[in-house]
Backbone as a chain_set.jsonl record, in Angstrom:
{"seq": "MSDRLLKFLFHQAPVRGEVVRLSRSWQQMTARHAYPEPVLRLLGETTAAATLLSATIKFAGNLILQIHGDGPVQLLVVECQPDLAFRATAKLRGDARIDAGAGWRQLVNAGGQGRCAITLDPGKSPAAQQRYQGIVPLQGSSVAEALEAYLRQSEQIESRLWLAADQRAASGMLLQRIAHPFQRQCGPGRGRLRRTTTLSDTVFNG", "coords": {"N": [[-21.846, 65.676, -3.759], [-18.478, 65.188, -4.818], [-16.636, 65.243, -7.966], [-15.209, 62.275, -9.338], [-12.469, 60.289, -10.432], [-11.076, 57.221, -11.13], [-8.292, 55.181, -11.744], [-7.184, 51.914, -12.726], [-5.488, 48.685, -12.698], [-5.503, 45.282, -13.802], [-3.939, 42.664, -12.229], [-3.488, 40.026, -13.127], [-4.15, 40.04, -15.77], [-3.859, 41.498, -19.047], [-5.152, 44.137, -18.92], [-6.463, 47.361, -18.548], [-8.191, 49.859, -16.624], [-10.768, 52.347, -15.97], [-12.812, 54.335, -13.861], [-15.451, 56.655, -13.6], [-17.267, 59.242, -11.967], [-19.303, 61.883, -12.309], [-20.605, 64.354, -10.503], [-21.061, 66.897, -8.977], [-20.154, 68.828, -10.934], [-21.672, 67.999, -13.118], [-24.311, 68.403, -12.253], [-24.248, 71.169, -11.973], [-23.996, 71.876, -14.653], [-26.357, 70.823, -15.839], [-28.248, 72.36, -14.555], [-28.257, 74.71, -15.922], [-29.456, 74.253, -18.309], [-32.325, 73.069, -20.144], [-32.803, 70.408, -21.167], [-34.666, 67.816, -22.841], [-35.477, 64.736, -21.143], [-34.521, 62.253, -22.438], [-32.507, 63.324, -24.121], [-30.854, 64.585, -22.278], [-29.903, 62.34, -20.929], [-28.434, 61.017, -22.978], [-26.495, 63.005, -23.491], [-25.259, 63.077, -21.009], [-24.158, 60.472, -20.855], [-22.388, 60.665, -23.005], [-20.704, 62.642, -22.017], [-19.572, 61.385, -19.751], [-18.203, 59.323, -21.083], [-16.385, 60.801, -22.674], [-14.835, 61.95, -20.669], [-13.618, 59.673, -19.556], [-12.129, 58.78, -21.783], [-10.449, 60.973, -22.184], [-8.751, 60.758, -20.063], [-7.009, 58.82, -20.854], [-5.192, 59.785, -22.66], [-1.811, 60.74, -23.371], [-0.698, 63.208, -22.841], [-0.917, 66.591, -21.615], [-3.415, 67.725, -22.758], [-6.499, 68.719, -24.429], [-9.505, 66.853, -24.959], [-11.905, 66.451, -27.448], [-15.062, 65.391, -28.039], [-17.332, 64.633, -30.516], [-20.57, 63.981, -31.617], [-22.264, 63.619, -34.445], [-25.465, 63.782, -35.472], [-28.221, 62.399, -37.44], [-30.812, 62.576, -36.787], [-33.391, 63.831, -34.581], [-31.608, 64.892, -32.687], [-29.072, 66.876, -33.494], [-26.404, 67.396, -32.874], [-24.012, 66.399, -30.468], [-21.695, 67.58, -28.203], [-18.716, 67.415, -26.39], [-16.159, 68.778, -24.502], [-13.233, 68.021, -22.874], [-10.977, 68.712, -20.233], [-7.657, 68.258, -18.773], [-7.969, 68.35, -15.964], [-10.443, 67.3, -15.276], [-12.394, 69.154, -15.738], [-15.074, 70.238, -17.842], [-16.937, 70.99, -20.852], [-20.158, 70.781, -22.118], [-22.642, 70.242, -24.576], [-25.798, 70.049, -26.275], [-27.288, 70.04, -29.462], [-30.334, 70.56, -30.926], [-32.505, 69.823, -33.696], [-34.515, 72.273, -35.376], [-37.196, 71.537, -35.745], [-37.513, 69.434, -34.06], [-38.977, 66.66, -32.406], [-39.173, 65.184, -29.356], [-39.701, 62.158, -28.097], [-40.709, 60.671, -25.002], [-39.735, 58.109, -24.495], [-37.665, 57.818, -26.3], [-34.778, 56.47, -27.919], [-31.259, 55.826, -28.603], [-30.887, 55.25, -31.466], [-33.237, 56.367, -32.608], [-33.025, 59.044, -31.858], [-30.472, 59.946, -32.669], [-29.254, 58.483, -34.792], [-31.063, 57.96, -36.884], [-31.283, 57.699, -39.668], [-29.029, 56.301, -40.289], [-26.789, 57.794, -40.937], [-25.162, 59.054, -39.149], [-22.191, 60.367, -37.462], [-19.115, 59.94, -35.688], [-16.703, 61.837, -34.058], [-13.469, 62.361, -32.78], [-11.304, 64.592, -31.315], [-7.984, 65.374, -30.533], [-6.449, 67.824, -28.829], [-3.52, 69.409, -28.301], [-3.135, 71.922, -27.265], [-1.555, 74.178, -25.142], [0.27, 72.391, -24.291], [3.494, 71.191, -23.29], [4.46, 68.985, -24.572], [5.542, 67.574, -27.681], [3.239, 67.502, -29.649], [0.862, 67.09, -32.256], [-2.269, 68.441, -33.368], [-4.941, 66.165, -33.585], [-7.444, 64.319, -35.331], [-9.985, 61.913, -35.483], [-12.468, 60.293, -37.423], [-15.407, 58.419, -37.696], [-18.122, 56.421, -39.046], [-21.25, 56.26, -37.255], [-21.962, 53.463, -35.243], [-23.757, 50.667, -33.817], [-26.059, 50.523, -30.982], [-26.084, 52.375, -28.955], [-24.469, 55.003, -27.019], [-22.173, 53.938, -25.84], [-21.632, 51.605, -27.429], [-21.172, 52.807, -29.898], [-18.8, 54.233, -29.412], [-17.08, 52.192, -28.686], [-16.873, 50.926, -31.156], [-15.644, 52.99, -32.579], [-13.11, 53.085, -31.296], [-12.117, 50.579, -31.967], [-11.945, 50.763, -34.777], [-10.605, 53.214, -35.425], [-8.505, 53.504, -33.594], [-7.579, 50.969, -33.137], [-7.928, 49.573, -30.705], [-9.05, 47.273, -28.425], [-11.894, 47.628, -26.54], [-14.199, 48.183, -23.787], [-17.137, 49.72, -22.752], [-19.163, 51.088, -20.163], [-21.955, 53.024, -19.469], [-23.903, 55.562, -17.834], [-26.479, 57.896, -16.982], [-28.238, 60.558, -15.386], [-30.218, 63.243, -14.005], [-28.791, 63.682, -11.706], [-26.158, 62.63, -11.849], [-23.402, 61.716, -14.006], [-21.992, 58.816, -15.117], [-19.449, 56.289, -15.621], [-17.593, 53.448, -16.877], [-14.545, 52.179, -18.132], [-12.843, 49.664, -19.861], [-9.832, 48.446, -21.222], [-7.897, 46.511, -23.459], [-4.5, 45.94, -22.992], [-2.024, 46.422, -25.255], [0.569, 44.212, -26.338], [3.885, 43.966, -27.481], [4.741, 41.437, -28.378], [2.565, 39.883, -28.516], [0.107, 37.987, -30.124], [-2.6, 38.971, -32.304], [-4.94, 37.539, -31.737], [-4.371, 36.523, -29.274], [-3.942, 35.532, -25.738], [-4.682, 37.844, -24.368], [-7.066, 38.956, -25.4], [-9.051, 37.074, -24.711], [-8.919, 37.272, -21.954], [-9.768, 39.858, -21.596], [-12.444, 39.559, -22.33], [-13.35, 37.872, -20.267], [-12.928, 39.543, -18.093], [-14.685, 41.666, -18.688], [-17.104, 40.348, -18.476], [-17.318, 39.926, -15.716], [-17.317, 42.608, -14.968], [-19.696, 43.49, -16.088], [-21.541, 42.436, -14.292], [-20.906, 43.89, -11.984], [-21.294, 46.643, -12.742], [-23.884, 46.747, -13.832], [-25.349, 45.446, -11.992]], "CA": [[-20.721, 64.767, -3.945], [-17.508, 65.714, -5.766], [-16.336, 64.423, -9.13], [-14.144, 61.31, -9.032], [-11.956, 59.437, -11.502], [-10.17, 56.214, -10.587], [-7.644, 54.304, -12.715], [-6.749, 50.662, -12.103], [-4.95, 47.629, -13.543], [-5.706, 43.911, -13.348], [-2.606, 42.07, -12.115], [-3.392, 38.764, -13.846], [-4.677, 40.184, -17.126], [-3.371, 42.713, -19.707], [-6.339, 44.986, -19.026], [-6.485, 48.543, -17.703], [-9.546, 50.37, -16.502], [-11.057, 53.631, -15.335], [-14.195, 54.569, -13.427], [-15.682, 58.073, -13.352], [-18.598, 59.705, -11.549], [-19.397, 63.338, -12.317], [-21.806, 64.736, -9.758], [-21.196, 68.338, -8.775], [-20.036, 69.565, -12.195], [-22.789, 67.628, -13.983], [-25.502, 69.09, -11.755], [-24.107, 72.582, -12.321], [-24.249, 72.017, -16.082], [-27.767, 70.568, -16.149], [-29.061, 73.443, -14.004], [-28.26, 75.831, -16.88], [-30.122, 73.834, -19.542], [-33.595, 72.358, -19.96], [-32.885, 69.377, -22.191], [-35.575, 66.699, -22.578], [-34.796, 63.667, -20.404], [-33.709, 61.36, -23.284], [-31.342, 64.055, -24.601], [-30.0, 64.749, -21.101], [-29.25, 61.053, -20.671], [-27.405, 60.805, -23.992], [-25.413, 63.96, -23.279], [-24.524, 62.641, -19.823], [-23.353, 59.311, -21.22], [-21.306, 61.159, -23.853], [-19.782, 63.37, -21.144], [-18.818, 60.394, -18.976], [-17.295, 58.646, -22.001], [-15.315, 61.718, -23.043], [-13.957, 62.082, -19.509], [-12.814, 58.456, -19.486], [-11.173, 58.757, -22.894], [-9.455, 62.036, -22.014], [-7.788, 60.308, -19.06], [-6.087, 57.854, -21.451], [-4.197, 60.426, -23.519], [-0.524, 60.784, -22.679], [-0.195, 64.573, -22.713], [-1.879, 67.448, -20.912], [-4.213, 68.477, -23.708], [-7.95, 68.572, -24.351], [-10.178, 65.906, -25.845], [-13.217, 66.929, -27.895], [-15.874, 64.315, -28.597], [-18.496, 65.142, -31.235], [-21.453, 63.012, -32.256], [-23.103, 64.308, -35.433], [-26.617, 62.934, -35.706], [-29.136, 62.71, -38.543], [-32.154, 62.538, -36.232], [-33.752, 65.058, -33.855], [-30.391, 65.439, -32.081], [-28.142, 67.192, -34.58], [-25.011, 67.398, -32.433], [-23.595, 66.313, -29.066], [-20.283, 67.973, -28.125], [-18.123, 67.482, -25.051], [-14.731, 69.083, -24.455], [-12.697, 67.684, -21.555], [-9.639, 69.176, -19.9], [-6.956, 67.281, -17.938], [-8.369, 68.418, -14.557], [-11.832, 66.836, -15.22], [-13.325, 70.206, -16.159], [-15.623, 69.932, -19.153], [-18.057, 71.735, -21.416], [-21.003, 69.842, -22.864], [-23.846, 70.853, -25.127], [-26.567, 69.295, -27.26], [-27.995, 70.89, -30.413], [-31.487, 69.877, -31.51], [-33.045, 70.43, -34.916], [-35.584, 73.208, -35.07], [-38.506, 70.894, -35.73], [-37.337, 68.172, -33.343], [-39.935, 66.176, -31.419], [-38.476, 64.206, -28.529], [-40.589, 61.296, -27.335], [-40.166, 60.347, -23.678], [-39.007, 56.842, -24.522], [-36.775, 57.77, -27.455], [-33.455, 55.943, -27.663], [-30.101, 56.257, -29.39], [-31.114, 55.24, -32.911], [-34.304, 57.296, -32.964], [-32.615, 60.423, -31.615], [-29.183, 60.344, -33.232], [-28.819, 57.782, -35.998], [-32.297, 57.454, -37.477], [-31.074, 57.349, -41.071], [-27.758, 55.607, -40.45], [-25.778, 58.688, -41.493], [-24.46, 59.738, -38.063], [-20.737, 60.246, -37.414], [-18.445, 60.192, -34.411], [-15.382, 62.453, -34.249], [-12.705, 62.647, -31.569], [-10.173, 65.472, -31.585], [-7.006, 65.566, -29.463], [-5.88, 69.157, -28.998], [-2.476, 69.581, -27.282], [-3.194, 73.262, -26.678], [-0.245, 74.712, -24.744], [1.062, 71.312, -23.704], [4.897, 71.231, -23.718], [4.762, 67.824, -25.407], [5.564, 67.859, -29.127], [2.092, 66.805, -30.212], [0.056, 67.815, -33.22], [-3.709, 68.237, -33.264], [-5.34, 64.939, -34.286], [-8.879, 64.051, -35.339], [-10.448, 60.691, -36.12], [-13.904, 60.327, -37.716], [-15.939, 57.147, -38.195], [-19.592, 56.368, -39.011], [-21.832, 55.743, -36.018], [-22.403, 52.075, -35.243], [-24.277, 50.221, -32.537], [-27.361, 50.99, -30.516], [-25.904, 53.202, -27.762], [-23.233, 55.791, -26.999], [-21.07, 53.021, -25.521], [-21.318, 50.763, -28.578], [-20.614, 53.661, -30.949], [-17.423, 54.563, -29.08], [-16.311, 50.95, -28.792], [-16.592, 50.747, -32.582], [-14.641, 54.008, -32.942], [-11.8, 52.692, -30.789], [-11.652, 49.446, -32.76], [-11.641, 51.15, -36.157], [-9.673, 54.327, -35.56], [-7.344, 53.376, -32.715], [-7.221, 49.548, -33.018], [-7.872, 49.224, -29.289], [-10.221, 46.555, -27.943], [-12.376, 48.35, -25.362], [-15.577, 47.991, -23.375], [-17.634, 50.88, -22.018], [-20.468, 51.079, -19.485], [-22.295, 54.424, -19.246], [-25.225, 55.84, -17.277], [-26.619, 59.311, -16.635], [-29.533, 61.163, -15.093], [-30.015, 64.624, -13.591], [-27.893, 63.745, -10.545], [-24.77, 62.264, -12.113], [-23.006, 61.019, -15.231], [-21.013, 57.838, -14.649], [-19.016, 55.334, -16.625], [-16.418, 52.604, -16.656], [-13.852, 51.817, -19.363], [-11.804, 48.64, -19.833], [-9.105, 48.345, -22.48], [-6.823, 45.525, -23.506], [-3.184, 46.548, -23.161], [-1.287, 45.752, -26.327], [1.912, 43.73, -26.02], [4.561, 43.871, -28.776], [4.974, 40.059, -28.788], [1.312, 39.159, -28.372], [-0.64, 37.89, -31.369], [-3.882, 39.668, -32.284], [-5.958, 36.689, -31.126], [-3.72, 35.877, -28.149], [-4.693, 35.398, -24.493], [-5.181, 39.118, -23.857], [-8.447, 39.176, -25.81], [-9.902, 36.226, -23.89], [-8.942, 37.817, -20.595], [-10.637, 41.035, -21.626], [-13.834, 39.079, -22.316], [-13.685, 37.393, -18.916], [-12.987, 40.712, -17.203], [-15.898, 42.423, -18.961], [-18.231, 39.602, -17.931], [-17.382, 40.284, -14.295], [-17.66, 44.033, -14.845], [-21.131, 43.59, -16.359], [-22.242, 42.157, -13.048], [-20.666, 44.975, -11.038], [-21.859, 47.926, -13.177], [-25.306, 46.653, -14.075], [-26.029, 44.807, -10.869]], "C": [[-19.795, 65.32, -5.019], [-17.324, 64.763, -6.941], [-15.149, 63.512, -8.811], [-13.778, 60.525, -10.276], [-10.915, 58.506, -10.898], [-9.619, 55.371, -11.723], [-7.179, 53.042, -11.998], [-6.229, 49.698, -13.166], [-5.311, 46.282, -12.944], [-4.35, 43.203, -13.361], [-2.44, 40.827, -12.972], [-3.935, 38.839, -15.266], [-4.143, 41.48, -17.736], [-4.519, 43.672, -19.984], [-6.19, 46.16, -18.062], [-7.902, 49.08, -17.659], [-9.608, 51.723, -15.821], [-12.532, 53.664, -14.952], [-14.348, 56.057, -13.144], [-17.109, 58.283, -12.862], [-18.536, 61.216, -11.447], [-20.705, 63.737, -11.647], [-21.959, 66.247, -9.696], [-21.152, 69.109, -10.088], [-21.195, 69.248, -13.14], [-24.072, 68.337, -13.548], [-25.445, 70.581, -12.053], [-24.415, 72.815, -13.798], [-25.731, 71.851, -16.395], [-28.676, 71.661, -15.602], [-29.179, 74.618, -14.968], [-29.004, 75.502, -18.16], [-31.401, 73.07, -19.202], [-33.761, 71.327, -21.068], [-33.963, 68.354, -21.845], [-34.805, 65.531, -21.96], [-33.995, 62.731, -21.3], [-32.436, 62.03, -23.802], [-30.347, 64.261, -23.463], [-29.226, 63.462, -20.823], [-28.141, 60.793, -21.695], [-26.219, 61.748, -23.814], [-24.585, 63.567, -22.059], [-23.642, 61.442, -20.109], [-22.162, 59.729, -22.08], [-20.261, 61.888, -23.019], [-18.941, 62.404, -20.318], [-17.801, 59.689, -19.862], [-16.117, 59.536, -22.373], [-14.33, 61.899, -21.892], [-13.058, 60.867, -19.366], [-11.745, 58.434, -20.572], [-10.087, 59.81, -22.724], [-8.386, 61.621, -21.008], [-6.788, 59.31, -19.623], [-5.017, 58.514, -22.311], [-2.953, 60.75, -22.7], [0.097, 62.178, -22.658], [-1.308, 65.433, -22.142], [-2.622, 68.335, -21.9], [-5.69, 68.228, -23.501], [-8.428, 67.504, -25.32], [-11.561, 66.449, -26.166], [-13.933, 65.774, -28.582], [-17.123, 64.926, -29.228], [-19.271, 63.976, -31.842], [-22.416, 63.796, -33.138], [-24.254, 63.375, -35.797], [-27.425, 63.349, -36.917], [-30.59, 62.63, -38.098], [-32.491, 63.852, -35.542], [-32.563, 65.711, -33.162], [-29.36, 65.635, -33.178], [-26.692, 67.055, -34.144], [-24.927, 67.257, -30.913], [-22.109, 66.631, -29.034], [-19.854, 68.032, -26.663], [-16.641, 67.781, -25.208], [-14.237, 68.871, -23.036], [-11.274, 68.192, -21.412], [-8.981, 68.19, -18.941], [-7.399, 67.257, -16.476], [-9.824, 68.006, -14.325], [-12.844, 67.925, -15.535], [-13.822, 69.885, -17.568], [-16.679, 70.962, -19.55], [-18.851, 70.768, -22.276], [-22.247, 70.565, -23.355], [-24.497, 69.911, -26.13], [-27.298, 70.29, -28.153], [-29.102, 70.082, -31.071], [-31.921, 70.575, -32.799], [-34.273, 71.268, -34.574], [-36.952, 72.572, -34.962], [-38.496, 69.589, -34.93], [-38.491, 67.9, -32.38], [-39.278, 65.033, -30.672], [-39.495, 63.411, -27.722], [-39.912, 60.867, -26.034], [-39.338, 59.065, -23.694], [-38.02, 56.717, -25.66], [-35.388, 57.298, -27.059], [-32.422, 56.458, -28.648], [-30.396, 56.338, -30.879], [-32.143, 56.284, -33.33], [-33.847, 58.744, -32.85], [-31.423, 60.854, -32.456], [-28.897, 59.733, -34.6], [-30.004, 57.176, -36.746], [-32.103, 56.99, -38.913], [-29.766, 56.633, -41.335], [-26.643, 56.456, -41.011], [-24.991, 59.436, -40.416], [-22.965, 59.472, -38.089], [-20.235, 60.554, -36.016], [-17.06, 60.737, -34.702], [-14.746, 62.707, -32.892], [-11.477, 63.452, -31.972], [-9.293, 65.55, -30.35], [-6.28, 66.869, -29.734], [-4.816, 69.378, -27.926], [-2.482, 70.949, -26.634], [-1.804, 73.81, -26.405], [0.612, 73.652, -24.078], [2.505, 71.381, -24.192], [5.282, 70.044, -24.589], [4.66, 68.179, -26.886], [4.46, 67.064, -29.813], [1.373, 67.71, -31.204], [-1.423, 67.509, -32.982], [-4.109, 67.037, -34.13], [-6.855, 64.804, -34.24], [-9.152, 62.751, -36.079], [-11.958, 60.743, -36.277], [-14.322, 58.965, -38.262], [-17.466, 57.233, -38.216], [-20.077, 55.815, -37.673], [-22.273, 54.297, -36.218], [-22.981, 51.749, -33.875], [-25.583, 50.883, -32.159], [-27.268, 51.839, -29.25], [-24.642, 54.027, -27.909], [-22.038, 54.866, -26.782], [-20.674, 52.195, -26.736], [-20.71, 51.585, -29.718], [-19.147, 53.97, -30.672], [-16.535, 53.327, -29.058], [-15.932, 50.687, -30.245], [-15.547, 51.758, -33.053], [-13.251, 53.554, -32.524], [-11.237, 51.497, -31.549], [-11.174, 49.896, -34.138], [-10.519, 52.177, -36.25], [-8.388, 54.121, -34.769], [-6.834, 51.944, -32.584], [-7.03, 49.119, -31.565], [-9.168, 48.512, -28.907], [-10.65, 47.157, -26.609], [-13.802, 47.934, -25.041], [-15.979, 49.155, -22.482], [-18.976, 50.571, -21.368], [-20.768, 52.531, -19.116], [-23.701, 54.549, -18.679], [-25.285, 57.312, -16.89], [-28.064, 59.628, -16.303], [-29.252, 62.588, -14.631], [-29.006, 64.752, -12.456], [-26.436, 63.509, -10.887], [-24.622, 61.65, -13.494], [-21.843, 60.11, -14.854], [-20.611, 56.906, -15.78], [-17.826, 54.529, -16.171], [-15.861, 52.187, -18.01], [-12.832, 50.733, -19.068], [-11.158, 48.58, -21.197], [-8.025, 47.283, -22.376], [-5.518, 46.238, -23.779], [-2.424, 45.763, -24.212], [0.103, 45.359, -25.858], [2.639, 43.504, -27.336], [4.755, 42.442, -29.275], [3.705, 39.227, -28.731], [0.57, 39.151, -29.697], [-2.01, 38.568, -31.201], [-4.958, 38.85, -31.584], [-5.401, 35.958, -29.915], [-4.554, 35.911, -26.898], [-5.256, 36.702, -23.971], [-6.638, 39.355, -24.191], [-9.407, 38.337, -24.976], [-10.008, 36.748, -22.471], [-9.785, 39.077, -20.524], [-12.095, 40.608, -21.591], [-14.239, 38.605, -20.93], [-13.807, 38.552, -17.941], [-14.26, 41.516, -17.435], [-17.146, 41.68, -18.47], [-18.409, 39.895, -16.463], [-17.83, 41.722, -14.125], [-19.124, 44.284, -15.171], [-21.937, 43.403, -15.088], [-22.116, 43.31, -12.073], [-21.412, 46.236, -11.444], [-23.36, 47.865, -13.323], [-26.082, 46.015, -12.927], [-26.516, 45.821, -9.884]], "O": [[-20.262, 65.861, -6.021], [-17.795, 63.625, -6.916], [-14.213, 63.908, -8.116], [-14.639, 60.144, -11.07], [-9.983, 58.955, -10.231], [-10.374, 54.898, -12.572], [-6.824, 53.08, -10.82], [-6.485, 49.861, -14.359], [-5.414, 46.146, -11.724], [-3.689, 43.151, -14.398], [-1.353, 40.591, -13.499], [-4.157, 37.806, -15.899], [-3.985, 42.47, -17.021], [-4.82, 43.981, -21.137], [-5.833, 45.975, -16.898], [-8.714, 48.798, -18.54], [-8.653, 52.179, -15.192], [-13.382, 53.093, -15.635], [-13.476, 56.661, -12.519], [-18.036, 57.592, -13.286], [-17.817, 61.767, -10.614], [-21.785, 63.479, -12.178], [-22.877, 66.811, -10.291], [-22.013, 69.952, -10.338], [-21.651, 70.12, -13.878], [-24.832, 68.817, -14.389], [-26.469, 71.195, -12.352], [-25.02, 73.825, -14.158], [-26.301, 72.652, -17.135], [-29.768, 71.871, -16.13], [-30.095, 75.432, -14.849], [-29.172, 76.371, -19.015], [-31.536, 72.502, -18.118], [-34.737, 71.363, -21.818], [-34.159, 68.05, -20.668], [-33.615, 65.359, -22.226], [-32.854, 62.425, -20.954], [-31.398, 61.378, -23.911], [-29.139, 64.128, -23.658], [-28.034, 63.5, -20.518], [-27.036, 60.394, -21.326], [-25.069, 61.338, -23.97], [-23.362, 63.702, -22.063], [-22.498, 61.394, -19.657], [-21.057, 59.214, -21.908], [-19.064, 61.769, -23.282], [-17.73, 62.584, -20.197], [-16.661, 59.476, -19.448], [-14.974, 59.079, -22.386], [-13.123, 61.992, -22.116], [-11.867, 61.004, -19.085], [-10.589, 58.106, -20.305], [-8.932, 59.573, -23.078], [-7.245, 62.076, -21.089], [-5.813, 58.977, -18.95], [-4.028, 57.868, -22.659], [-3.03, 61.002, -21.497], [1.307, 62.306, -22.473], [-2.481, 65.063, -22.175], [-2.473, 69.557, -21.879], [-6.092, 67.601, -22.521], [-7.825, 67.283, -26.371], [-12.301, 66.857, -25.271], [-13.458, 65.247, -29.588], [-17.877, 65.643, -28.569], [-18.698, 63.102, -32.494], [-23.268, 64.537, -32.647], [-24.037, 62.305, -36.365], [-27.341, 64.489, -37.376], [-31.498, 62.618, -38.93], [-31.926, 64.888, -35.891], [-32.503, 66.935, -33.054], [-28.836, 64.666, -33.727], [-25.84, 66.648, -34.934], [-25.667, 67.904, -30.172], [-21.334, 66.014, -29.766], [-20.534, 68.617, -25.819], [-15.947, 67.107, -25.969], [-14.761, 69.471, -22.098], [-10.472, 68.115, -22.343], [-9.673, 67.362, -18.349], [-7.223, 66.239, -15.806], [-10.388, 68.328, -13.28], [-14.042, 67.647, -15.593], [-13.085, 69.331, -18.385], [-17.226, 71.688, -18.72], [-18.28, 70.021, -23.071], [-22.827, 71.389, -22.648], [-23.829, 69.084, -26.752], [-27.863, 71.269, -27.665], [-28.847, 69.052, -31.695], [-31.719, 71.779, -32.96], [-34.975, 70.996, -33.6], [-37.783, 73.018, -34.171], [-39.371, 68.741, -35.106], [-38.924, 68.783, -31.641], [-38.875, 64.036, -31.271], [-40.085, 63.931, -26.774], [-38.691, 60.72, -25.978], [-38.345, 58.959, -22.974], [-37.575, 55.611, -25.963], [-34.875, 57.667, -26.003], [-32.669, 57.388, -29.416], [-30.181, 57.382, -31.495], [-31.934, 57.006, -34.306], [-34.242, 59.582, -33.66], [-31.363, 61.997, -32.908], [-28.352, 60.406, -35.475], [-29.954, 56.027, -37.184], [-32.694, 55.994, -39.329], [-29.424, 56.382, -42.49], [-25.652, 55.924, -41.51], [-24.234, 60.353, -40.732], [-22.514, 58.48, -38.661], [-20.842, 61.319, -35.267], [-16.321, 60.166, -35.505], [-15.395, 63.203, -31.971], [-10.713, 63.051, -32.85], [-9.789, 65.765, -29.244], [-5.583, 67.008, -30.74], [-5.158, 69.521, -26.752], [-1.897, 71.129, -25.566], [-0.973, 73.9, -27.309], [1.574, 73.975, -23.38], [2.737, 71.605, -25.379], [6.307, 70.079, -25.269], [3.812, 68.974, -27.293], [4.73, 66.066, -30.48], [1.288, 68.924, -31.019], [-1.775, 66.451, -32.459], [-3.664, 66.913, -35.271], [-7.481, 65.132, -33.233], [-8.62, 62.516, -37.164], [-12.66, 61.188, -35.369], [-13.686, 58.422, -39.166], [-18.046, 58.032, -37.482], [-19.399, 55.005, -37.041], [-22.88, 53.955, -37.233], [-22.733, 52.455, -32.897], [-26.138, 51.69, -32.905], [-28.263, 52.007, -28.546], [-23.836, 53.789, -28.809], [-21.016, 54.994, -27.455], [-19.486, 52.094, -27.044], [-19.826, 51.101, -30.425], [-18.333, 53.972, -31.595], [-15.351, 53.415, -29.382], [-14.808, 50.275, -30.536], [-14.664, 51.416, -33.839], [-12.311, 53.63, -33.316], [-10.028, 51.403, -31.755], [-10.124, 49.46, -34.609], [-9.597, 52.031, -37.053], [-7.309, 54.513, -35.215], [-5.78, 51.716, -31.99], [-6.089, 48.395, -31.238], [-10.255, 49.074, -29.047], [-9.868, 47.193, -25.659], [-14.521, 47.408, -25.89], [-15.245, 49.528, -21.567], [-19.816, 49.881, -21.945], [-19.928, 53.199, -18.514], [-24.583, 53.752, -18.997], [-24.273, 57.906, -16.516], [-28.991, 59.044, -16.864], [-28.151, 63.094, -14.847], [-28.426, 65.821, -12.264], [-25.556, 64.123, -10.282], [-25.579, 61.135, -14.073], [-20.829, 60.574, -14.334], [-21.333, 56.753, -16.766], [-17.141, 54.879, -15.21], [-16.619, 51.878, -18.929], [-12.042, 50.861, -18.133], [-11.842, 48.653, -22.217], [-7.336, 47.163, -21.364], [-5.434, 47.052, -24.698], [-2.21, 44.56, -24.059], [0.737, 46.075, -25.083], [2.065, 42.9, -28.242], [4.918, 42.238, -30.478], [3.753, 38.006, -28.879], [0.419, 40.197, -30.329], [-2.506, 38.714, -30.084], [-5.809, 39.419, -30.901], [-5.896, 34.889, -29.557], [-5.731, 36.267, -26.944], [-6.218, 36.686, -23.202], [-7.38, 39.894, -23.371], [-10.463, 38.824, -24.572], [-11.071, 36.672, -21.855], [-10.441, 39.337, -19.515], [-12.903, 41.226, -20.898], [-15.34, 38.9, -20.466], [-14.676, 38.552, -17.068], [-14.86, 42.003, -16.476], [-18.133, 42.311, -18.092], [-19.533, 40.093, -16.003], [-18.631, 42.028, -13.241], [-19.739, 45.186, -14.601], [-22.9, 44.128, -14.839], [-23.085, 43.677, -11.409], [-22.088, 46.848, -10.617], [-24.053, 48.823, -12.979], [-27.312, 46.044, -12.9], [-27.113, 45.459, -8.87]]}, "num_chains": 1, "name": "protein.A"}
């Protein structure tokens, strides 16, 4: 199956969304590495998230997502290009022991010192853009929650992410509230985002 990215808007709510499924490129990447299953899953979720976020930037540049961990996983890095091409890698500590059931906190943020960094690199884009990087401490109990916190703190964008990955595919969905210049911070857009995410929970997790 080929890689797919779909963008959409809700007509009755100030909410935009994207859905991605990386199959062929993800399988090609995983065939070259022998990551433990928990690490593979986290890297896949990070890759799906980076692909979704790269589709939101308004110029033809690259997005680089880095998760710096203080646990067995020292670093997760994904670089996405405008055509859905990506490079992804995970760096483990030399003495790392990966338990089969290990999760986000145990692998990445065991001591609460992890960081998330997103870099926007315009490269050779004709747009007059400068390289930008935002860095925030890791929060939450998953890749999705950490990036939702990043978007709230660094970009002031209310967002919701759903992510999943295995050896066959890396998939995700992103919803974001569209800001309106005359809309108050606690206006109807936020409530509509909550209602939309409740429906999306059923679709993605059902």
